[in-house]
N, C-alpha and C positions, 0 to 999 in steps of 0.2 A: 576512342571516338574522335571524329574529326573536329578540331576546334572551330569555333565560329570565326569567320573572317574578320580582320581588323576593320573597325569602323571609324576611320579618321587618322590622326597623327599617331606616330609610334608611342608606345607606352613610356611614361616617364621613368627614368632610372635614378636611384639614389646616388648622390655624389657628384652630379653634374650641375647642381645649382638651380635647376628649374623648379623643383618641388619647393625649396625655400623661397624662391622668388615669387611664385604664385601664392604661397602662404603669407608672405609679407603684404602683397596686394589685397588678398582676401581679408586679412585682419584689419588693415587700414580702412577698407571700405565699410566693414562692420563698425569700426570705431567712429567713422563719420556719421553713419546712421544713428549710432548711440548718442552722439553729441546732439543730433537733431531731436532725439527723444527727450533729452534733458532740457532743451530750450523750449520745446513745444509739447509737453507731456499731455495736455488736454486734448490734443488732436492726433498725436502720434502713438499713444499708448492705450492699452485696454484697462479700464477701471478694475475689473475683476482680477486681471493678471497682476496689477500693481500691488494687490494685497498679498501676493505670493512672495515677492522679493522686496528688499529694502533699497532705498536710494543710495545709501552708503555702500552696500554690497555691489550695486551696479557701477558706482563710481570707481571702486577698486578694480572691478572687472574691466571697465573701460580703459583705465590707465595701464593695466597689465597688458591689454590688447595692443595699445600703442607701443609700449616698450617691446613687446614680442615682435611686432611688425618691423621695428628698427633692427632688432637682432636678426631676424630672418633675412632682411635685406642685406645686412652685412655679410652673412654666410653666403648668400647667393652672389654677392659682388665678388667674393673671394674665389668661389668655385666655378662660376660661369664665365664663359668667354663673351657671352652677350650680356651687356650691362643694362639693357632696356628694362628688364623686369625689376631688378633691385632699385634702379633709379625711380621708376614709377611708384614702387612701394614706399620709398623714402618721401617722395613728393606728397603722396596721399596721407601718410602718417603725419607729416609736417602740417598739412592742412587741418588735420584733426586737432593738433595741438593749438594752432593759430585760432581756430574757432572755439577754443575753450576746453579742450579735452582734459587738461590737467586742473581746470578751475571750476568745472561745473558743480552745481549744488542742487540737491534734491529740494523740491518745494511743494507746498500744498497745491492741489489741483481742483479747480471747480468743474462740475459736471457739464458736459457739452452734449448736444443732440447727436453728434456723429464723431467717430474717431477711426483711425487706421490702426492696424495691429503691427506697427513697425517694431515695437519692443518684442513681441512674440516672434516675428520674423527673425530678428537679430539673434535672439537667444536660442531659438530652435535650430536655426541654420548653423550657429556655432557648435551647439551640442551634437547635432547629427554629423557634422563634418569631423569633429574631434573623435567621435566614436568610429565612424565608418570609413573615412578616407584611409587611416592607417590599416584597418582590417582589409580593405580592398587592395591596398598596396602590398601587404604582407601575405595574404591568403586569397589571391584572385582565382575565380573559377575560370574565366576567360583570360588567359595569359596575354593575348594579343590585343585586348581591348584597351584603348587609351582613355584616360580620365576625360580628355577633351575630344570626345567623339563628335560625330557630325551634328548631333542634335542636343548637346548638353545645354546650350543656351536656352533652347525652347523648354526643356524640362525645368531649368532654373526659373524661368518666367512663371511656369505653372506653380512651382513651389512658392514664389513670392506672392502671386495673386491670391492664392488660397490663405495665406497668412495675413496679408495686408487687409483683406476684406473679410476678416473673421467675424466682424459685427454683422455684416450683411448675411453671410452664410449661417451664422448662429440664429438670427431672427427667422429666416425663411425655413430653416430645417426644423426648428422647434414649433413653428406655428401649427402644422398639421396635428401633432400630438396634443397640443393644448386645445385646439378646436374640437377634436374628436373625443377626447377623454377628460377634458377639464371639468365637466359637470357631473361626473359619475360618482362623486363622493368616495374617494379612494383613501381617505385619511387613515383608517385602521391598517390597511395593507402598507401604506407608506410609512406609518409609524413603526411597524414591525421591521420592515426592511431597513429603515433609517438607523435602527438600533443594532443591526448586525455588526459583529466585529469585522474589521477590514479584511482579514484572511478568508472570511466567508463571502463578504459582499463583493469583493473584486472579482473572484472567479465566477460568481453568479451573474454579475453585470456583463462580463465578457461572454459567457455562454448564451445568455438571453439575446444580446445584441448580435451575436454570431448567427443564431437561428434566423433572426429577422433579416440580417444582411445576406445570408445564404439564399433565402427566397428571392430577395431583390436581385442579387447577383445572377442567379440562374434565369430570372425573367429577362434581364437585359441581354443574356446570351441567346434566349430562345425566341424573342420577338424581333422580327426583321427591322422594324423602325427603331426600336430601342437600341438594337445592336449597332446602328450607325453611330450613336453617341458613345457607347461603351467601347467600341472597337478602337476609338482614339487611344484609350488606355493601353490596348494591346498592340498598338502600331509600333512601339519602340522595338528596335532590334538590338539595342545596347542596354541590357539590364544592369542597373547600378542603383546606388542609394537615392538618386534623384528620380529614377524612372517611375516610382509609385505616385509621384506628384502629377504625372501627366494624366489628368482626368477632366473630362468635359464638365462644365458647371451643371448641366442637366443631370448627368450621372451623379455628381456630388450631391445635388439637392435631393434626388429621389433616394439614394442610398442612405444618406445621413438622416433624412427625415424619418424613414421607416426604422432605421436602427435606433433612433432616439426614442421611439415609442415605449419600449420596455423600461428605459431609464426614467422617463417621465411618469409612467404608470406606477412603477414600484417605489419611486421616491428615494433613491439612494442618497446617502449623506454626501455633503460637499467633499469630504476627504476621499470617500470611495469614488466619486465622480472625477475628482482631480487626478487620482491615481490611475483611473481608467483612461483618461485622456493622455496621460504621460506614457502609459504602457502602449496604447494603440499608436501613438506618434512614433515611438521607437520601433515597435514590432512591424509596422507597415513599411518602414524604411528597410529593416533587416531582411524581410522576405523578398524584396526586389533587388537586394544588393548583389554585386558581382563578387561573391565569396564562396569558396568551397569548404568552409568550416563544417566540421562534422558535429552532430549533436547527439550521437549515440542513440539510446532508447528514447530520448526526449522527442525525436523526430516523429515518433508514433503518437505522441501526446499533444504536441503543438505544431502548428504550421511553421515550416522552416524554409529557407531559400530554395533548397532542392525541390520541395513539395510544390511551392508556388511557381517556380520556374517551369515545371511541367504544365501548369495551367496556362502559361504564356507561350508554350511551344507552338511552332508553326506547322507541325505535322498534322494533317487532317485526321490521321488515325487516332490521335490522342485528344481530339476536341471533346468538350463536354465533361471535363474532369476537374476535381479539386477546387470546388467553388467556396469551400469554407475559408474563412480568414484567420481564425485562431485555433480551431479544434478539428483535426482530421476525422474524429469520431462522427461528426455530423455528415461528412461525405460517406463514411462507412454505412451509416444508417440509411442514407438515400441512394446508395449504389453508385456514387460518383468518385470513389476513392481510387487513386492510382499512385503507387510509389514503387518502382521497379528496382529494389536493392540500392546500389550505389550509383546507378546511372543517372545522367542528366539529359535533357533534350538537346539535340544537335544545334538547334537554332530557335530563336524567339521572334515574334512578330506576326503579321498577317500578310503572307506573301501573295494572297489572291487579290489584294486591294492596293490602291494607290492613294496616298494621303498628301495633301499640300504641306509644305514646310512652314513652320512658324506658328506661334500661339494664336494670333488673330485669325489667320486663315483656317486653322483647325477648329476654332471656336464657331465660325460661320458655316463651314462646309457641311456638317451633318444636316443642317436645316434646308439646304438647297440641293444637295446631291448625295447619292450613295457612293461610298468609297469603292464599291465593287463595280465592275464593268457592266454586268447585266443583273437585272432584278432576279432572274431565275437562279443565278449563281449565289445571290445573297440568301435566297431561301434554302439552298443546299447547305450553306454554312451556318444557318440560324440555330442549329443544334448545339453550337458552342455554348 
């Protein structure tokens, strides 16, 4: 199969000092953000998330990140002919130290009316990059795709916005479920579900939310105006671990609000809910990743990168397939399943449409124009 054309600079190679240089800069930037979280936790951290980790553990992680940044900068300085990357990494890591990176202390926090999810952004970005950057470097599906392709900055902005404004998204996506089902007297059902062991509760939560998300997902593909917003997610031609973050806020609101309904109605325990969020966070990144990892028979049980890449394929012959997010069985039941052996789509994206570049322009564009040239052509593609 013909590989997808390269989308940007050449792929980074091990041993040239660039990977270590970028790693140094990345860790130093995360350290600077973490220092800010320690200094202003009431405004930059999430109250519910603070209960998951301890201040001392985060302090240790912060100091480790600073040290690792200096180490990566040293390796890059020794390997690379271009010294700009390691010098920038050293400068940023030094700034983190000067601002108190080795002296921060966890403290009690008073409740505030608003907060950003900078701690959630830092920890999730660190976790996802530690997991998926090595996987994409070692087992890439598209050998010619660079980590720094033409739109990686745009996808990173999407990732950051969805994490920083988690309070806003949380409030607006939970509101419909509370408004519609808050008065139904669901205590007996919620008590039963709350008491389920995690090994039963987590698969149940995933399956129920996948059913609701399948319906929403398919609606966004079949309705011409809704497709304007959801097609932004499909516009990326470079599938990687950041690509799944490219989602318009209208799409986020509708999908999460409807998916939240079974979680609210059934009353899953905090442990089951937190495990659900962790699983979904990792799985959503995995299925968009640029990796050719094989999953054996598991690919028939759970959605894998190969399965979901077909959903993003730009060939009109394969539109309207693989809407499920977690379980291919749902697509089987509703007749939208497609997984041709070990094959992958030749390319991804929406080649019939033209999208503006950049987060803000993509945010506004669906409200004002269709990304397609003619409304008639939009209707032809609405079956996606």
